[in-house]
C-alpha positions in Angstrom: -9.2 -8.5 -46.7 -5.7 -6.9 -45.9 -5.1 -7.4 -42.2 -3.1 -4.6 -40.2 -0.2 -5.8 -38.5 -1.0 -7.3 -35.1 0.3 -4.4 -32.9 -1.1 -1.8 -35.3 -4.5 -3.3 -35.3 -4.6 -3.4 -31.4 -3.8 0.3 -31.1 -6.4 1.2 -33.9 -9.1 -0.7 -32.4 -8.4 0.6 -28.8 -8.5 4.2 -30.0 -11.8 3.5 -31.8 -13.5 1.7 -29.0 -12.2 3.8 -26.4 -12.6 7.3 -27.6 -14.8 7.5 -30.4 -18.3 7.9 -28.7 -21.0 5.7 -30.3 -24.4 7.2 -31.6 -26.7 3.9 -31.8 -26.8 0.7 -30.1 -25.1 2.2 -27.1 -25.2 -1.1 -24.9 -23.5 -3.2 -27.5 -20.7 -0.7 -27.8 -20.0 -0.6 -24.4 -20.1 -4.5 -24.4 -17.6 -4.3 -27.3 -15.7 -1.8 -25.2 -15.6 -4.3 -22.4 -14.7 -7.4 -24.6 -11.7 -5.4 -26.0 -10.6 -4.2 -22.6 -10.6 -7.9 -21.3 -8.6 -9.1 -24.6 -5.9 -6.6 -24.2 -5.7 -6.9 -20.4 -5.3 -10.8 -20.6 -2.9 -10.4 -23.3 -0.8 -7.8 -21.6 -1.1 -9.1 -18.0 -0.1 -12.4 -18.9 3.5 -11.5 -20.0 6.1 -11.8 -17.3 7.8 -8.9 -15.8 10.3 -7.3 -18.1 8.1 -7.9 -21.1 5.4 -5.3 -20.0 5.6 -2.2 -17.9 6.5 -3.1 -14.3 3.6 -2.6 -11.9 4.1 -1.3 -8.3 1.7 -1.6 -5.5 1.8 1.1 -2.9 0.3 0.9 0.5 -0.3 4.0 2.5 -0.1 4.6 6.3 -3.2 4.9 8.2 -3.1 2.8 11.3 -6.1 0.6 11.7 -7.7 2.0 8.6 -4.8 0.6 6.6 -6.4 -2.9 7.4 -8.2 -2.1 4.2 -5.1 -2.9 2.0 -5.9 -6.6 3.0 -9.1 -6.3 0.9 -7.4 -4.6 -1.9 -5.0 -7.2 -2.1 -7.2 -9.9 -1.9 -9.2 -8.6 -4.9 -5.9 -7.9 -6.8 -4.9 -11.6 -6.4 -8.4 -13.1 -7.3 -8.4 -11.2 -10.5 -4.9 -12.0 -11.5 -3.9 -8.4 -11.4 0.1 -8.8 -11.6 2.1 -6.9 -9.0 5.7 -6.9 -9.5 7.0 -4.6 -6.5 5.5 -3.3 -3.3 6.3 -0.4 -1.3 4.5 0.6 2.2 4.8 3.1 5.1 3.8 2.3 8.8 1.0 -0.2 8.6 1.1 -0.5 4.9 5.0 -1.5 5.7 3.8 -4.5 7.9 1.1 -5.5 5.4 3.6 -5.0 2.5 6.3 -6.9 3.9 4.2 -9.9 4.7 2.5 -9.7 1.3 5.8 -9.3 -0.7 6.9 -12.6 1.3 4.4 -14.4 -0.4 1.6 -14.5 2.5 -2.0 -14.8 1.0 -4.9 -12.6 1.6 -6.4 -15.1 4.1 -3.0 -15.5 5.9 -2.8 -11.7 6.0 -6.2 -11.5 7.6 -5.3 -14.0 10.2 -2.1 -12.1 11.1 -3.6 -8.8 11.3 -6.0 -10.0 13.9 -2.9 -10.8 16.0 -1.2 -7.4 15.7 -2.8 -6.0 19.0 -1.2 -4.1 22.0 0.6 -7.2 23.2 2.2 -8.0 19.8 3.4 -4.3 19.1 4.9 -3.1 22.2 6.1 -3.6 25.8 3.0 -1.9 27.4 1.7 -3.1 30.7 0.7 -1.7 33.9 4.5 -1.0 34.9 5.5 0.4 31.6 2.5 2.6 31.6 3.0 4.1 34.9 6.8 4.7 33.7 5.3 6.5 30.6 3.0 8.7 32.6 5.1 9.6 35.5 8.8 9.0 34.6 8.1 10.1 30.9 9.8 6.8 29.6 8.6 5.9 26.1 7.5 2.4 25.3 9.6 0.0 23.2 8.4 -1.4 19.8 10.9 -4.3 20.1 8.0 -6.9 20.1 6.8 -5.7 16.8 10.3 -6.4 15.3 10.1 -10.0 16.9 6.7 -10.4 15.5 7.9 -9.5 11.9 11.1 -11.5 12.1 9.2 -14.6 13.4 6.7 -14.2 10.3 9.5 -13.5 7.9 12.1 -15.8 9.3 14.3 -13.0 9.8 14.7 -12.4 6.0 16.4 -9.9 4.2 14.9 -7.6 1.5 16.6 -9.7 -1.2 15.1 -12.9 0.1 11.4 -11.9 -0.2 9.5 -13.1 -3.2 8.7 -9.5 -4.6 11.0 -6.5 -4.3 9.8 -4.4 -1.3 10.7 -1.1 0.2 9.4 0.7 3.2 10.1 4.4 4.6 11.1 5.6 8.2 11.7 9.2 9.2 15.2 10.3 10.6 13.8 12.1 13.9 17.0 14.5 14.0 16.9 15.7 10.5 13.4 14.9 9.1 14.7 13.1 6.3 12.8 10.1 4.8 15.0 6.8 5.1 14.1 4.4 2.5 14.6 0.8 3.3 15.4 -1.6 0.6 18.2 -3.7 1.7 19.4 -5.2 4.8 17.1 -7.2 7.4 13.4 -6.4 7.0 12.1 -6.8 10.4 14.0 -3.8 11.9 13.1 -1.5 8.9 9.3 -2.3 9.5 9.5 -1.7 13.0 11.1 1.8 12.3 8.6 2.5 9.7 5.7 1.9 12.2 7.5 3.6 15.1 5.1 6.2 16.4 6.9 9.2 17.7 5.9 10.3 21.3 4.8 6.9 22.2 7.8 4.7 21.3 11.4 5.0 21.6 13.3 6.1 18.3 14.7 3.1 16.7 18.6 3.3 16.6 19.8 2.3 13.0 23.1 3.1 11.5 23.7 6.2 13.9 20.3 7.4 13.0 17.1 7.6 15.1 14.1 6.5 13.4 10.4 6.9 13.8 7.1 6.5 11.7 7.7 7.2 8.1 4.1 8.4 7.7 5.1 11.8 8.7 7.2 12.5 5.5 6.1 9.6 3.0 2.2 8.7 3.7 2.1 7.1 0.2 5.5 6.0 -0.5 5.4 6.3 -4.5 8.9 7.3 -4.7 10.0 4.3 -3.1 8.1 2.1 -5.5 9.8 4.0 -8.2 13.3 3.3 -6.9 12.3 -0.5 -7.0 11.7 -0.1 -10.8 8.0 0.6 -10.7 6.7 2.2 -14.1 3.1 2.2 -13.6 1.9 2.5 -9.7 -1.4 1.6 -8.1 -1.7 2.9 -4.8 -4.0 1.9 -2.0 -4.8 5.0 0.1 -6.5 5.0 3.5 -6.9 8.7 4.3 -8.2 10.1 7.3 -11.3 12.3 7.6 -10.2 15.1 9.8 -13.9 16.5 9.9 -15.3 13.4 11.8 -12.1 12.4 13.9 -12.5 12.9 17.5 -9.2 11.4 19.2 -10.0 10.0 22.7 -6.5 8.9 23.8 -2.8 9.9 23.6 -2.2 7.3 21.2 -5.0 8.5 18.8 -4.2 11.8 19.3 -0.5 11.4 18.3 -1.6 9.2 15.3 -3.9 11.8 14.1 -1.2 14.6 14.3 1.0 12.2 12.0 -2.0 11.8 9.7 -2.6 15.5 9.4 0.9 16.1 8.8 1.1 13.3 6.1 -1.9 14.9 4.6 0.3 18.1 3.8 2.1 16.1 1.1 -0.7 13.5 0.3 -2.1 15.3 -2.7 1.3 15.7 -4.4 2.0 11.8 -3.7 -1.6 10.7 -4.8 -0.9 12.5 -8.3 2.4 10.9 -8.6 0.6 7.5 -8.8 -1.0 6.3 -12.1 -4.2 4.7 -10.2 -5.8 5.1 -6.8 -8.0 2.9 -4.7 -9.4 4.6 -1.7 -11.4 2.5 0.5 -14.2 4.3 2.4 -12.5 3.9 5.7 -12.0 7.8 6.6 -14.2 7.6 9.7 -12.1 4.8 11.4 -9.7 6.1 14.1 -6.2 5.4 13.2 -5.3 3.6 16.5 -8.7 1.9 16.8 -9.3 4.0 20.2 -8.3 1.2 22.4 -5.4 -0.9 21.2 -1.9 -0.1 20.2 -1.2 -1.8 16.9 -4.9 -2.1 16.3 -7.0 -4.9 15.8 -8.6 -4.7 12.4 -12.3 -5.8 11.9 -13.7 -7.7 9.0 -15.4 -4.7 8.0 -12.3 -2.6 7.4 -10.8 -5.1 5.3 -14.2 -5.7 3.4 -14.1 -2.0 2.6 -11.0 -2.8 0.9 -12.4 -5.5 -1.2 -15.4 -3.2 -2.1 -13.1 -0.4 -3.4 -11.0 -2.8 -5.5 -13.8 -4.3 -7.0 -15.7 -1.1 -7.9 -12.5 0.3 -9.5 -10.7 -3.0 -10.8 -11.5 -2.6 -14.4 -10.7 1.1 -14.4 -7.3 0.2 -13.1 -6.9 -2.4 -15.9 -8.0 0.0 -18.4 -5.4 2.6 -17.1 -2.7 0.0 -17.3 -3.7 -0.7 -20.9 -3.7 2.9 -21.9 -0.1 3.3 -20.4 1.2 0.5 -22.2 -0.2 1.7 -25.5 3.2 3.1 -26.8 4.7 -0.4 -26.4 1.8 -1.9 -28.0 2.1 0.5 -30.9 5.6 -0.4 -31.4 5.1 -4.2 -31.4 6.9 -4.7 -28.0 3.7 -6.4 -26.4 
């Protein structure tokens, strides 16, 4: 029997299995669908970067809720889902920078538990009095020192994966995308909550939390060369949110502002994983840079597990033109 050329055979079977609804033996056909998807996925995902469409992982802002990104990363790593470039905003920038440097999901979990108030800022009884009565903002310098220590003060180009993060120029409202220079100051700026922390001065700009203008930094990932983008989004459920502190109120304002552009950013991604953490307060209610719980991280695992095969199928379909032309 005459055989189709390998690429053409793949494309025809993909179209038949995925888009031709079966009339009989539905279970067997669904099984065949899964077998074909797994075969194509193993074939495509095994290829090195440059021989398949570049995959970008985008990690949204979200304060405490963004700890769920660790769970998403854990499932992607366990499944062998290749990630070529990483972009993040705010808490997504912290997790993204550590992941881009090669930290394992277990290391990310342990580090996230350290990122409480004492790690992130200079909050103490005296500075709290200054904040309340002298209107002096806190400093987030300790967060920069924390990131600097964990990354050994690396520059962007020294990380294992290309990485970018986003902050906002408080004077112009412009989104500032970092992808070169030292990583720690950039991550600090991306996580720098306005109204709580002093703006970070960087090259004659004064920078604050990037979530205000780029909650899901898809554009930053594209600047790194991402062609297919998976976004982990930890959006707030404003119908349930009841801020109980200055910090949580400020964070919710940022989340609401970010939500204005969130739909557009989500549509710009090729696939979304949205952990069910909308009822978790952004600031945890009590700590400055949050103390993530295993429950929040596990919500990321549950969401990633649920949609993993659909993400693989989305990437396969995106790769179809290359398959048809024999590039894969």
